[in-house]
Structure formats: structure tokens, C-alpha cells
C-alpha positions as CSV (number, residue, x, y, z in Angstrom):
1,M,-37.9,-22.3,3.0
2,N,-35.0,-24.4,4.3
3,L,-34.5,-22.1,7.1
4,Q,-38.1,-22.4,8.1
5,R,-38.1,-26.3,7.9
6,L,-35.0,-26.3,10.0
7,S,-36.4,-24.2,12.8
8,I,-39.6,-26.2,12.7
9,N,-37.9,-29.6,13.1
10,V,-35.6,-28.7,16.1
11,G,-36.6,-28.7,19.7
12,R,-37.7,-25.7,21.7
13,K,-34.4,-25.0,23.4
14,S,-32.6,-25.1,20.0
15,I,-35.3,-22.8,18.4
16,I,-34.9,-20.1,21.2
17,S,-31.1,-20.2,20.8
18,F,-31.3,-20.0,17.0
19,F,-33.8,-17.1,17.0
20,D,-31.6,-15.3,19.7
21,I,-28.7,-15.5,17.3
22,L,-30.7,-14.2,14.4
23,H,-32.0,-11.3,16.7
24,K,-28.5,-10.3,17.9
25,R,-27.2,-10.2,14.2
26,S,-30.0,-8.3,13.0
27,Q,-29.4,-5.8,15.8
28,S,-25.8,-5.5,15.1
29,T,-26.6,-4.6,11.4
30,A,-29.4,-2.2,12.2
31,V,-29.4,1.5,11.4
32,T,-27.2,3.6,13.7
33,T,-29.1,4.6,16.7
34,Y,-28.5,6.8,19.9
35,K,-30.0,6.6,23.4
36,S,-30.9,9.5,25.6
37,Q,-28.4,10.3,28.5
38,D,-30.7,8.8,31.1
39,N,-31.0,5.6,28.9
40,R,-34.8,5.4,29.7
41,Q,-36.0,7.1,26.5
42,P,-36.9,5.1,23.3
43,M,-34.1,4.9,20.8
44,N,-34.4,7.4,17.9
45,T,-32.9,6.2,14.6
46,V,-30.7,8.7,12.8
47,G,-31.7,9.6,9.3
48,F,-29.5,8.3,6.5
49,Q,-28.9,11.8,5.3
50,F,-26.7,12.3,8.5
51,L,-24.6,9.2,7.7
52,S,-23.2,10.9,4.5
53,H,-19.6,11.6,4.1
54,K,-18.5,14.8,5.6
55,N,-17.5,16.3,2.2
56,Y,-20.9,16.2,1.0
57,Y,-22.6,18.0,3.9
58,P,-24.5,21.2,3.1
59,L,-21.6,23.1,4.9
60,M,-19.2,21.7,2.3
61,I,-21.4,22.8,-0.5
62,D,-21.6,26.3,0.9
63,F,-17.8,26.3,1.2
64,I,-17.3,25.5,-2.3
65,T,-19.9,28.1,-3.3
66,H,-17.9,30.8,-1.5
67,Q,-14.6,29.5,-3.2
68,L,-16.4,29.9,-6.5
69,D,-17.5,33.5,-5.6
70,L,-13.9,34.5,-4.8
71,I,-12.6,32.8,-8.0
72,E,-15.3,34.8,-9.9
73,K,-14.1,38.0,-8.3
74,F,-10.6,37.1,-9.3
75,V,-11.7,36.6,-12.8
76,S,-13.5,40.0,-12.9
77,V,-10.4,41.7,-11.6
78,I,-8.2,40.1,-14.3
79,E,-10.8,40.9,-17.0
80,Q,-11.0,44.7,-15.9
81,V,-7.1,44.9,-15.8
82,T,-7.0,43.3,-19.3
83,D,-9.6,45.8,-20.7
84,A,-7.5,48.7,-19.1
85,R,-4.4,47.4,-20.8
86,Q,-6.3,47.0,-24.1
87,S,-7.3,50.6,-23.7
88,Y,-3.8,51.6,-23.2
89,S,-2.6,49.6,-26.3
90,I,-5.3,51.3,-28.4
91,A,-4.3,54.7,-27.1
92,I,-0.6,54.0,-27.9
93,K,-1.5,52.9,-31.3
94,N,-3.6,56.1,-32.0
95,V,-0.7,58.3,-30.8
96,C,1.7,56.4,-33.1
97,Q,-0.7,56.7,-36.0
98,S,-1.2,60.4,-35.4
99,F,2.6,60.9,-35.6
100,K,3.3,58.6,-38.4
101,E,2.6,61.2,-41.1
102,S,4.9,63.6,-39.1
103,V,7.7,61.0,-39.2
104,E,7.3,60.7,-43.0
105,K,7.2,64.5,-43.4
106,V,10.5,64.7,-41.3
107,E,11.9,62.0,-43.5
108,S,11.2,64.0,-46.7
109,I,12.4,67.2,-45.2
110,K,15.6,65.4,-44.4
111,K,16.0,64.1,-47.9
112,D,15.0,67.4,-49.7
113,S,16.7,70.1,-47.7
114,D,20.4,70.7,-47.0
115,T,20.4,70.2,-43.4
116,N,23.4,70.0,-41.0
117,N,24.5,66.4,-40.6
118,N,24.3,67.0,-36.7
119,N,20.4,67.1,-37.2
120,E,20.6,63.6,-38.3
121,I,20.9,62.3,-34.8
122,L,17.6,64.0,-34.0
123,Y,16.0,62.4,-36.9
124,N,17.1,59.0,-35.9
125,F,16.0,59.6,-32.4
126,W,12.6,60.6,-33.6
127,H,12.3,57.4,-35.7
128,V,13.5,55.1,-33.0
129,F,11.1,56.8,-30.5
130,I,8.0,56.2,-32.5
131,E,9.1,52.6,-33.4
132,K,9.5,51.8,-29.6
133,F,6.0,52.8,-28.8
134,Q,4.7,50.9,-31.8
135,N,6.5,47.8,-30.6
136,E,5.2,48.4,-27.1
137,A,1.6,48.6,-28.3
138,E,2.0,45.3,-30.3
139,L,3.5,43.6,-27.1
140,H,0.5,44.8,-25.1
141,E,-1.8,43.5,-27.6
142,N,-0.2,40.0,-27.6
143,V,-0.3,40.0,-23.8
144,I,-3.9,40.9,-23.7
145,Q,-4.9,38.1,-26.3
146,E,-2.9,35.5,-24.3
147,T,-4.3,36.6,-21.0
148,K,-7.8,36.3,-22.4
149,A,-7.3,33.0,-24.1
150,K,-5.4,31.2,-21.4
151,V,-6.5,32.9,-18.1
152,V,-9.9,34.6,-18.3
153,T,-11.8,32.4,-20.6
154,P,-10.7,29.1,-18.9
155,L,-11.6,30.4,-15.4
156,Q,-14.9,31.7,-16.6
157,C,-15.8,28.2,-18.0
158,I,-14.5,26.4,-14.8
159,V,-16.7,28.6,-12.5
160,K,-19.7,28.2,-14.8
161,H,-19.2,24.4,-14.9
162,R,-18.8,24.1,-11.2
163,R,-21.8,26.1,-10.5
164,Q,-23.9,23.8,-12.7
165,Q,-22.5,20.9,-10.7
166,I,-23.4,22.4,-7.4
167,S,-26.9,23.1,-8.6
168,R,-27.3,19.5,-10.0
169,L,-25.8,18.2,-6.8
170,K,-28.2,20.0,-4.6
171,A,-31.2,18.9,-6.6
172,F,-30.1,15.3,-6.8
173,R,-29.2,15.2,-3.0
174,T,-32.5,16.5,-2.1
175,S,-34.3,13.9,-4.0
176,T,-32.0,11.2,-2.9
177,D,-32.1,12.1,0.7
178,Y,-36.0,11.9,0.6
179,T,-35.7,8.4,-1.0
180,L,-33.2,7.4,1.7
181,K,-35.5,8.8,4.3
182,E,-38.2,6.6,3.1
183,C,-36.0,3.6,3.0
184,A,-34.8,4.4,6.6
185,E,-38.4,4.6,7.7
186,K,-39.2,1.3,6.0
187,V,-36.3,-0.3,7.9
188,N,-37.6,1.0,11.2
189,E,-41.0,-0.2,10.5
190,L,-39.8,-3.7,9.6
191,Q,-37.4,-3.8,12.6
192,S,-40.3,-3.1,14.9
193,N,-42.4,-5.6,13.2
194,Y,-39.5,-8.2,13.5
195,A,-39.0,-7.3,17.2
196,E,-42.7,-7.8,18.0
197,M,-42.6,-11.2,16.2
198,Y,-39.5,-12.1,18.1
199,R,-41.1,-11.2,21.4
200,I,-44.4,-13.3,20.5
201,H,-42.3,-16.1,19.5
202,R,-40.4,-16.1,22.8
203,E,-43.7,-16.4,24.6
204,I,-45.5,-18.9,22.3
205,I,-43.7,-21.5,20.2
206,Q,-45.9,-22.4,17.3
207,T,-45.4,-23.2,13.7
208,K,-47.2,-20.1,12.4
209,A,-45.2,-17.8,14.8
210,I,-42.1,-19.3,13.6
211,K,-43.0,-18.7,10.0
212,D,-44.1,-15.1,10.7
213,L,-40.9,-14.6,12.7
214,L,-38.7,-15.7,9.8
215,N,-40.7,-13.8,7.3
216,A,-40.4,-10.7,9.2
217,H,-36.7,-11.2,9.8
218,N,-36.1,-12.0,6.2
219,S,-38.0,-8.9,5.1
220,Y,-36.2,-6.6,7.6
221,V,-32.7,-7.9,6.6
222,L,-33.6,-7.6,2.9
223,Q,-34.8,-4.0,3.2
224,L,-31.7,-3.2,5.4
225,H,-29.4,-4.6,2.8
226,M,-31.1,-2.9,0.0
227,T,-31.0,0.5,1.8
228,N,-27.3,0.1,2.6
229,A,-26.5,-0.9,-1.0
230,M,-28.3,2.1,-2.2
231,K,-26.6,4.5,0.3
232,A,-23.2,3.0,-0.7
233,Y,-23.8,3.3,-4.5
234,Y,-25.0,6.9,-4.1
235,H,-21.8,7.9,-2.2
236,N,-19.3,5.7,-4.0
237,V,-20.5,6.1,-7.5
238,V,-23.1,8.8,-8.1
239,L,-21.7,11.7,-6.2
240,P,-18.1,11.2,-7.6
241,Q,-19.6,11.2,-11.0
242,L,-21.6,14.3,-10.4
243,M,-18.6,16.2,-9.0
244,Q,-16.3,15.0,-11.8
245,V,-14.9,17.9,-13.9
246,S,-15.3,17.1,-17.5
């Protein structure tokens, strides 16, 4: 490696400064860590699952689930109201149908008998009265069909689709969090190895120690970049696709 050759050919003072710069840069790109209040306890690395965007926390998933429960109850209420209106429409139709023959008999009596012209108003009222309820039954039928087609069915599909999304997201997140946790542990292991190599190099300047230090540094930085790239791809590409409404 050119980096190794460069470090071997320079003097002791330049080597120490060069690796000091590498060590500081690697520490600045390391996984987020926290110290205890007394600053005497070892630093504990925070798992990658806690670095997720707040919208993907389990709390957010539970919040979405509660929203879907409320929407489902709302759909249930609309569906029951629609069924009640349908029952009302059927009852109106049955009543109109039962009096239809009576209207026809009244029409025939009106034509066959010599009734007073004053009774014609009553016959007309009877005819309009039945026709009004028939129209009302048809109107209710149209409203019921539109409500089911444009409100109830779409909401049911949305709730079903979103519940499937939540289920897939939970399963995928569990698997991905486990993978990210393994990557974080690998980063911590390589970071510790690199720190140990750096300490040994500071004490003994040898060609083999320099090579081991460079290899440890390169392995640690490579694993760190791969883990960060995986985490960024998961949150920027995978999760939005999972949550996309089709």
C-alpha cells in the first residue's frame, strides 16, 4: 500500500504526527458514544437502532396502529349507518309495493264510478303521496350505493393496506436492527483493535507494528463506512418504500 510505504519511509517524529492525525479522524467518525456523569466509567457505544429517525421509533408505530383502530371504528359506524338506511329503504319499498295495488284499485274506482269531482283532489293526493315515498326510497338506495362505493370500501382497503405495511415494517425492522447491531459490534471490535495497535505503535516504532496499525485502521474505517452506508440506505430508501401507499 502507498500509505504503508509512505509511513515507513518518513522519520519517527513524522510517523507519530501522521498516526495522531489518523487516530483523531477515526475517533471523530466513530459511532456515537456517551460517558458517565463522573467521566470515569468506560464509554458505552449506543446501538444503531437508537440512531433511527424518530418517525420510525416503536412509539410511532404504536401511534399509527391506534390511528388505524380509530379509522376502523369510524368505518364500522358508517357501515352500520349505511345498513340501517338500507333497511329503511327496503321497508319504504315494501310499504309502497303493498299499497300499489290499492292505488290501482282507487284509479279503477275513480274511472268506473260516478264520483263527485271534489273527490278527485283526494285521489290525486293519494297518488302523489305514494309517488313521493317511492322516490324517497330510490334516493336512499342511491345514497347507500354511493356511500359504500366511495367511502366504506376505500377506507376498508386503506386500513387493510396500512396494517399490512405496519406488519411488514415491524418484521423488517427487527431483522435490520439485528443486522445493524452486529455491524455496530464489529465496528466496536475493530475500533478497540485499532486503539490497541495505536497504543503499541506509540511505544514501539517498528515496520511490522506500522503495517498492523495501518491494516487495523483501514479495517475499522472500512467497516464503519459500510455500516453507516447500510444505515443510511435503510432509512433513506428502504423505509420510505415500505411506508409508501400503493
